[in-house]
C-alpha positions as CSV (number, residue, x, y, z in Angstrom):
1,M,-16.2,6.4,13.3
2,R,-18.5,7.1,10.4
3,V,-17.1,6.5,6.9
4,L,-18.5,7.2,3.6
5,V,-17.0,5.2,0.6
6,T,-17.8,6.3,-2.9
7,G,-17.3,4.0,-5.9
8,C,-17.8,1.0,-3.7
9,N,-18.2,-1.5,-6.6
10,G,-14.8,-0.6,-8.1
11,Q,-11.6,-2.6,-7.6
12,V,-10.5,-0.6,-4.5
13,G,-14.0,0.3,-3.4
14,H,-14.8,-3.3,-3.1
15,C,-11.8,-4.0,-0.9
16,L,-12.6,-1.0,1.3
17,V,-16.1,-2.3,1.9
18,E,-14.8,-5.8,2.7
19,S,-12.3,-4.3,5.2
20,L,-14.5,-1.6,6.8
21,Q,-17.9,-3.1,6.9
22,D,-17.6,-4.7,10.4
23,R,-15.2,-2.1,11.9
24,V,-16.9,1.3,11.4
25,E,-20.3,2.8,10.7
26,L,-20.1,2.6,7.0
27,L,-22.1,4.0,4.2
28,A,-20.9,2.6,0.9
29,V,-22.3,4.0,-2.3
30,D,-21.8,3.6,-6.0
31,R,-23.1,5.6,-9.0
32,D,-26.6,4.2,-8.6
33,E,-26.8,5.4,-4.9
34,L,-24.9,8.6,-5.3
35,D,-24.0,10.5,-8.5
36,I,-20.9,12.5,-7.4
37,T,-21.2,14.8,-10.3
38,N,-24.5,16.1,-8.8
39,K,-23.6,18.8,-6.2
40,D,-27.0,18.8,-4.5
41,D,-27.0,15.0,-4.1
42,V,-23.4,15.1,-2.7
43,F,-24.3,17.7,-0.1
44,S,-27.5,15.9,0.8
45,V,-25.8,12.5,1.4
46,V,-22.8,14.1,3.3
47,N,-25.1,16.3,5.4
48,E,-27.4,13.5,6.3
49,F,-24.8,10.8,7.1
50,Q,-22.2,13.3,8.7
51,P,-19.1,11.1,8.0
52,D,-15.9,11.7,9.9
53,F,-14.1,10.5,6.7
54,V,-15.0,10.3,3.1
55,I,-12.9,7.9,0.9
56,N,-13.5,8.7,-2.8
57,A,-12.9,5.6,-4.8
58,A,-15.2,6.8,-7.6
59,A,-13.5,7.7,-10.9
60,Y,-13.8,7.7,-14.7
61,T,-10.9,5.3,-15.6
62,A,-11.5,4.4,-19.2
63,V,-8.2,5.9,-20.4
64,D,-8.8,5.6,-24.1
65,R,-12.5,6.4,-24.1
66,A,-11.8,9.5,-22.1
67,E,-10.2,10.9,-25.3
68,E,-13.7,11.1,-26.7
69,E,-15.8,11.4,-23.6
70,I,-14.1,14.6,-22.4
71,E,-17.0,16.2,-20.6
72,L,-17.9,13.0,-18.7
73,S,-14.3,12.5,-17.7
74,Y,-14.1,16.0,-16.2
75,A,-17.5,15.7,-14.6
76,V,-16.5,12.5,-12.7
77,N,-12.7,13.2,-12.1
78,Q,-12.8,17.0,-11.4
79,N,-16.3,18.0,-10.4
80,G,-17.0,15.0,-8.3
81,P,-14.0,15.3,-6.1
82,D,-14.7,19.1,-5.8
83,F,-18.2,18.6,-4.6
84,L,-17.2,15.9,-2.1
85,A,-14.4,18.2,-0.8
86,Q,-16.7,21.2,-0.4
87,A,-19.3,19.0,1.4
88,T,-16.8,17.5,3.8
89,K,-15.3,21.0,4.4
90,A,-18.7,22.2,5.4
91,I,-18.9,19.7,8.2
92,D,-15.3,19.8,9.0
93,S,-14.5,16.2,8.0
94,T,-11.6,14.7,6.1
95,I,-11.5,13.4,2.5
96,L,-9.2,10.8,1.1
97,H,-9.0,10.6,-2.7
98,I,-7.4,8.2,-5.1
99,S,-5.4,9.7,-8.0
100,T,-3.1,8.3,-10.6
101,D,0.5,8.1,-12.1
102,Y,-1.1,9.5,-15.3
103,V,-0.9,13.1,-13.8
104,F,2.8,12.8,-14.9
105,S,4.3,12.9,-18.4
106,G,6.4,9.8,-17.8
107,N,9.5,11.5,-19.2
108,K,11.5,11.5,-16.0
109,Q,14.4,9.2,-15.7
110,G,14.0,8.2,-12.0
111,D,11.1,7.6,-9.7
112,Y,8.5,10.3,-9.3
113,I,8.1,12.1,-6.0
114,E,5.1,14.0,-4.9
115,T,6.5,17.5,-5.7
116,D,7.7,16.7,-9.2
117,P,6.1,18.8,-11.9
118,T,3.0,17.2,-13.4
119,G,2.3,17.0,-17.1
120,P,-0.5,14.6,-18.1
121,L,-0.5,13.4,-21.6
122,G,-4.2,12.7,-22.1
123,V,-7.7,13.6,-21.0
124,Y,-7.8,10.9,-18.3
125,G,-4.6,12.3,-16.6
126,Q,-5.6,15.9,-17.2
127,S,-9.0,15.4,-15.6
128,K,-7.5,13.5,-12.6
129,L,-4.9,16.3,-12.1
130,A,-7.7,18.8,-12.2
131,G,-9.6,16.8,-9.6
132,E,-6.5,16.9,-7.3
133,L,-6.2,20.7,-7.6
134,V,-9.8,21.6,-6.9
135,L,-10.1,19.1,-4.1
136,A,-7.0,20.4,-2.3
137,E,-8.3,24.0,-2.8
138,S,-11.8,23.1,-1.4
139,N,-10.8,21.2,1.7
140,D,-7.4,21.6,3.6
141,K,-8.1,18.2,5.4
142,H,-7.3,16.0,2.5
143,I,-5.2,13.0,1.5
144,I,-4.6,12.5,-2.3
145,L,-3.1,9.0,-2.9
146,R,-1.6,8.6,-6.3
147,T,-1.3,5.0,-7.4
148,A,-0.6,3.0,-10.5
149,W,-1.3,-0.3,-12.5
150,V,-4.1,-1.4,-10.2
151,F,-5.2,-5.0,-10.1
152,G,-7.2,-7.3,-7.9
153,E,-9.6,-10.2,-7.7
154,H,-12.6,-7.9,-8.3
155,G,-13.3,-6.0,-11.6
156,N,-11.3,-5.8,-14.8
157,N,-7.6,-5.4,-14.8
158,F,-4.3,-6.5,-16.5
159,V,-4.0,-9.7,-14.6
160,K,-7.4,-11.0,-15.6
161,T,-6.9,-9.9,-19.2
162,M,-3.6,-11.9,-19.3
163,L,-5.2,-15.0,-17.8
164,R,-8.1,-14.8,-20.3
165,L,-5.8,-14.4,-23.3
166,G,-3.3,-17.0,-21.9
167,K,-6.0,-19.7,-22.0
168,D,-6.6,-19.3,-25.7
169,R,-3.2,-18.4,-27.1
170,D,0.2,-19.9,-27.1
171,A,2.0,-16.6,-27.8
172,L,1.4,-13.0,-26.9
173,T,3.1,-9.7,-27.6
174,I,3.2,-7.3,-24.5
175,V,4.6,-3.7,-24.3
176,G,8.1,-3.8,-22.8
177,D,9.1,-0.1,-22.7
178,Q,6.6,1.2,-20.1
179,Y,7.7,0.8,-16.5
180,G,5.8,1.1,-13.2
181,G,4.8,-0.6,-10.0
182,P,1.8,-3.0,-10.2
183,T,-0.4,-2.3,-7.2
184,Y,-2.8,-4.7,-5.5
185,A,-6.2,-3.1,-4.9
186,G,-6.4,-4.7,-1.4
187,D,-3.1,-2.9,-0.5
188,I,-4.4,0.4,-1.7
189,A,-7.5,-0.1,0.5
190,G,-5.2,-1.1,3.4
191,A,-3.1,2.0,2.9
192,L,-6.1,4.3,2.9
193,I,-7.6,2.7,6.0
194,S,-4.3,2.9,7.8
195,M,-4.0,6.6,7.0
196,M,-7.5,7.2,8.0
197,N,-7.1,5.5,11.4
198,Q,-3.9,7.4,12.1
199,L,-5.6,10.8,11.2
200,H,-8.6,9.8,13.4
201,I,-6.1,9.4,16.4
202,T,-3.8,12.4,15.6
203,D,-5.4,15.1,13.5
204,N,-2.0,16.6,12.5
205,P,-2.2,19.3,9.7
206,E,1.2,18.2,8.6
207,Y,-0.1,14.8,7.6
208,Y,-2.4,16.2,4.9
209,G,-1.4,16.4,1.3
210,V,-0.3,14.2,-1.6
211,Y,1.2,10.7,-1.3
212,H,2.5,8.1,-3.7
213,F,1.6,4.5,-3.1
214,S,2.3,1.7,-5.7
215,G,4.0,-1.7,-5.9
216,A,7.6,-2.9,-5.7
217,P,9.7,-4.0,-7.5
218,H,9.2,-1.8,-10.6
219,V,8.8,-3.8,-13.9
220,N,7.5,-3.3,-17.4
221,W,4.2,-4.7,-18.6
222,C,5.9,-7.7,-20.3
223,E,7.8,-8.5,-17.1
224,F,4.5,-8.2,-15.1
225,A,2.9,-10.6,-17.5
226,E,5.7,-13.1,-17.1
227,E,5.2,-13.2,-13.4
228,I,1.4,-13.6,-13.9
229,F,1.9,-16.6,-16.1
230,K,4.6,-18.0,-13.8
231,Q,2.2,-18.1,-11.0
232,A,-0.7,-19.4,-13.1
233,E,1.4,-22.3,-14.4
234,K,2.7,-23.0,-10.9
235,H,-0.9,-23.5,-9.8
236,G,-1.8,-25.6,-12.8
237,L,-4.3,-23.0,-14.2
238,L,-2.8,-22.9,-17.7
239,E,0.4,-23.4,-19.8
240,A,2.2,-20.2,-20.0
241,P,2.3,-18.7,-23.6
242,K,5.5,-17.4,-25.2
243,L,5.9,-13.7,-24.5
244,T,7.5,-11.1,-26.8
245,A,8.3,-7.6,-25.6
246,I,7.3,-5.0,-28.1
247,A,7.7,-1.1,-28.2
248,T,4.7,1.1,-27.4
249,E,4.5,2.3,-31.0
250,M,3.8,-1.2,-32.1
251,Y,0.6,-1.2,-30.0
252,P,-1.2,2.0,-30.9
253,T,-3.9,3.3,-28.5
254,L,-6.1,6.3,-28.6
255,A,-4.5,7.7,-25.4
256,V,-0.7,8.1,-24.9
257,R,0.5,6.3,-21.8
258,P,3.4,7.5,-19.7
259,A,6.6,5.5,-20.4
260,N,7.7,5.9,-16.7
261,S,5.2,5.4,-14.0
262,K,7.7,4.6,-11.3
263,M,6.6,6.2,-8.1
264,N,8.7,6.9,-5.0
265,C,6.8,5.8,-1.9
266,S,9.2,7.1,0.8
267,K,6.9,9.8,2.0
268,I,4.0,7.5,2.9
269,K,6.4,5.1,4.5
270,T,8.1,7.9,6.6
271,I,4.9,9.6,7.8
272,F,2.3,6.8,7.9
273,K,4.6,3.7,8.2
274,V,2.9,2.2,5.1
275,N,5.1,0.0,2.9
276,P,4.8,-0.3,-0.9
277,S,2.4,-2.9,-2.3
278,D,3.9,-6.4,-2.4
279,W,2.3,-7.2,-5.8
280,E,4.2,-10.5,-6.2
281,S,2.7,-11.9,-3.0
282,A,-0.7,-10.7,-4.2
283,L,-0.4,-13.1,-7.1
284,N,0.1,-16.1,-4.9
285,N,-3.7,-16.7,-4.9
286,I,-3.9,-16.2,-8.6
287,Q,-6.6,-18.9,-8.9
288,Q,-9.0,-16.1,-7.4
289,Y,-8.3,-14.0,-10.5
290,M,-9.7,-16.6,-13.0
291,S,-13.1,-15.6,-14.3
């Protein structure tokens, strides 16, 4: 099996490469090797490598900066996936693409399912939704995997930020009215690989489409921080600071975040037998997150 992974130096991309490098014929590229916003380059690489699957882990993810870098956000999050989808369609291969909870407004009371109406609040979510739509239109053989609150040992994320701040401060205020499922990057990679392997065995048209994959149990950011510091203290890495939950309006940001990022993962469990990310277990090796 030949697999092309874009965004190989990101949180999920790094995990994909670690898992796939000895198991498939792999071409892993980051921005320096392939600019997915350049259509000619995308078609050239895809045509030359002839992958059976493309896993697009490349994205513009700077949520606040996206409000100012609108053109770049859409170039990476909409045009890039579109070009990759067109190129894979031309050689009859499949594309798997990572999307986000930010395609939703966050106003729903319960967990979001794949068919719920979208309504992104900012440029990041709007550009990611635009990418979903053009990708699905350009290649029927697609998987769109929406995820949320990504963290891992590689790259920048909430866990590393908390550990860094916790070393220097004895008290922190953390947003307590935004809810979601923290998702371990290694589990996202695992989910994508499992889906890809099953599609390789059974190319069932009914398997294609949009899926939700995130962590369980659902928590707010302050509760997530509590678990991070609990594990850090347990491993003797630091003394946990005192945490105070605050309302979103007390921590103003350039971009508006969805208050509810809870995602229902029943579909991926039913069709691909993939369980939600066990984010609590992923914190057991928290010493690996210290930088």
